[in-house]
N, C-alpha and C positions, 0 to 999 in steps of 0.2 A: 566593557567588556572587549574582546581583543578579536577582531574577525580576522584577524590572522593564522592567529590560534586555531580557530574555529574552522578557519580553510586547511589549515593543515589536519587537523585529525581525520577531517571529512575525506581529504584525500585517502590520508593512511588506511581509514574504515575502511571505504570503495576495495580498496586493492584485498583488503582482509576477504571480504565478501566475495570480492569475485574469484579469489582463488578456493575459496575454500569447497572441498567435490561434494559437501552436502548442498551444498547450493547451486555450483554445478548442473549436478542429477536432478533435482526438483525441476531447475529452472528447466533443461530439454527434456523432460515427461513431460512439464507443464505445456510447453509450447506446442509440442509434437499433438499432448491431447488435445487441447484448445481447438489445433485447426483439425484434427480427424472429426470433433462435434461438429464445426462450421460447418464440413464439407456435407458431412450426415444429415443436418439439419437444412442450411441454407442453400449447397450448391444446386447447381438442374444435372450436375453427375447423378445424384436420387431420384427416382423416378418418385418419389415420396414427399417431395418437400412441399410443403403450404404454402402458398400463397399468404399466408398472414405471416409469415418468418420474412419477407422478403419486398413486404409490398410497397412502405415506404424506405430511404434512404438512410434512414436512421436506426434502420432495425439492422443491421449488419456489423454497425461501429458499438452499438450499446449493448449487444449480444459479445460480443468482442473483449468489451470491458467488463460487463458483468462476471463472465468468465473468467479473466484472468483478476480481477480484485478476489473474487473466492479464493484463487491459488494465492496471490501473494500474500495475502491475511495468515493461510495455514502457513506457510515457508517463512513468514518472518517470525511467527510465534516457537517455531520447531527452533529457528535458525538463531534467535534471539534467547532464548531459554538455553541451549546446548553452549552457546559462548560466552554465557554471561560468567560464571567461571573464569573462564579462560580471561577476561580480560579485567579479572579482578586484579588479575596477577599481572597484564602487560600494563594496567594502568600505574603501576606502580615505577614503569619507565617510564612512562608517557610523560604524567603529570609530575614528575620529579622538576618538569623544567616551570618556568609561570605560566602557569596553565590551572584555572579556575577550575569547579567542578562543573558551572554550567556552559563552561568554554568545549570540555570535553562533551559531556553528555549530545549539548547542539550540534556538535560537531558529527558526533559519531551518527548519529541520527539523520544531518544532512549526508553523509556518506552513504547510508542505508537509502536514501531516497533516491540518491543519484543511479544507485546501482539497478533498484528496481525501477523507478521512470524511466530508464534508458530499457529494460526489458520490456515492459509494457510498449514499448516503439515497435519490439518486433515482433508481438505479437500482434498489435495493428496493422502491420507492415502485409504479415501474413492473410489477416482479416482482408487487407485493403485489396491482395492479388487475388483472393477469392471473390470478392465484390465486382472486380473487373470482371477477371476471365471465365469466371465459373457459377456466376450467377445471373439472374434477369432481375438482380434486386438494382433499382438506380444510384450511382453513386455521385458522394459529395465529400471531399475531404476536406470544408470547415469541419464538416458534423463530427468526425476523428477527432480533430482537436479538440473540439467543444468538449466530448465525454470523457477524455481522456485529461484533461483540467480539472472538469465542475465535477465528476463522477470520482475518477481512480485517485487522482491526489489528494482529496480529504480524510477519505478510507484508511487511504496507506500511512499519513500523518496520523492519525487515529488509530490506527491499528499498533502502530512502531512503539506511542506514546503508551496507549495502555501494557503491552508487554513489556516496555521499558520500568512501567511503574510495578505493576505486578512481581515482576523477577526479582526487584528490589523490595518486595514485602512480604511473599512466599518463600523460604525456605526449601520446600520439598516439590521438585521440579517435575518426575512425573506426575504428581497432584495438579501442579499448576499448569500445565499442558493441555491437562485432560479439561481441567476447568476453562479454557481460555478456547478451546475445540466443542467445548460444552456451547459456550457464548456465541460462536460462529454459528454453531449451527442454530440452536435458538435463532440468532438475528433473522437465517435464511428463511426458517418456517415460520414464524410465528411473530413477528415484530411487523409485517407487513399491516396483520388486521387491528392494529392498534393505533389511533390519533395516526394515520393516513401515513403510516408510514414514517415515521416522526424516528423511532429508536432502530431502524435501518441503517447501520451507519454506511452500509454499502448503495443506496440510494435505492433499493430495490421498487419500496414502496411509493414513492411520488411519484409524479406524473413524468415519464421518462420518452415519448415520441414526439420527434421533433419532426414536423413537417414541412416541406419548401413550400408551401401554399399558406396557410396557416399562423406557421410559428413554432412558440412552445407552446405550453398550456401551462399557465400560472408558473412564471419565468422566476419571480420575483420571493415566493415559496419554495420553490425548489433551490434558489440561490440560499436563501434561508437558511434551512435545512445543512446544507452542502457548509456552510459556512462556521454554522454551532458546531458539527464535528472535527471540521479541520479548528478550531479556537481551541474546543476542549483536547484532541489529542496533541497541541504545543502547551497547554496548561500543563498535560503528563508529564512530555520529554521535559517542562523546564525541573518540576516538580522531582523527577526521577534522579534529580546531580543527587539528592542527599545522599543517595545510597551508593556513589562511587569517592573512595575517602583518599584523594589525591596526596602526596608525600607532601611536607611543609618544605617552604625553596631555602630558608634560613631558618636558625632555630628560635622557637617565639612566634614564628608565623606558620599558619595553616591555611589554604586553599581552602577557597568558601564558595558558597552559591554566587557568589559577585567576582 
């Protein structure tokens, strides 16, 4: 596996995502929506803000990360499914070079991860501004980094991998979008009731409160849950490579998964 090829595809994919009008529109509305919701729920601008939403320094960053995780899952589903057929045509020109299916798919996933993680930083920055200037909640910058890596990154890798795999398996794209959105809905509203949130890829059912005094409850169990979704997503990304057919470099040679 050539990491230069992966880097090249990731760079190309990141450009495609950033320039896509659907991504830009959803990203703008998502950032504004999360900002408004945090102002309504957690800022001291509103008189009805409850102390239960700002008592600890972890409440503001986690609320921001959890909201963005939902938005990012929906956006990944729409963007990937819509772009899939276009990628089938684009892959014929990209993969004519010495590039395997695995390199292309991993690079494509890495490009999307770069863009969404960067976008999430903008969302966290807006949350930090609210935290510092417009709320009575204590501020701890370390917690923003903790929730960004431990909660947001695994859920992003998983939903990208799941969407890649399902898009390659299901030909009916409108039906696929409905099925994936239904899965996200079930995850949000029902998965927390089973096995202490084990089946919630967003991490909503596991202990999420990080206290400056007592620390994090059951950190080992939380890390195990998050790593499980991370590795599952990585596996989905790798296996979805079989659905991208690269052109052979020369007669008799077919670019495979290796």
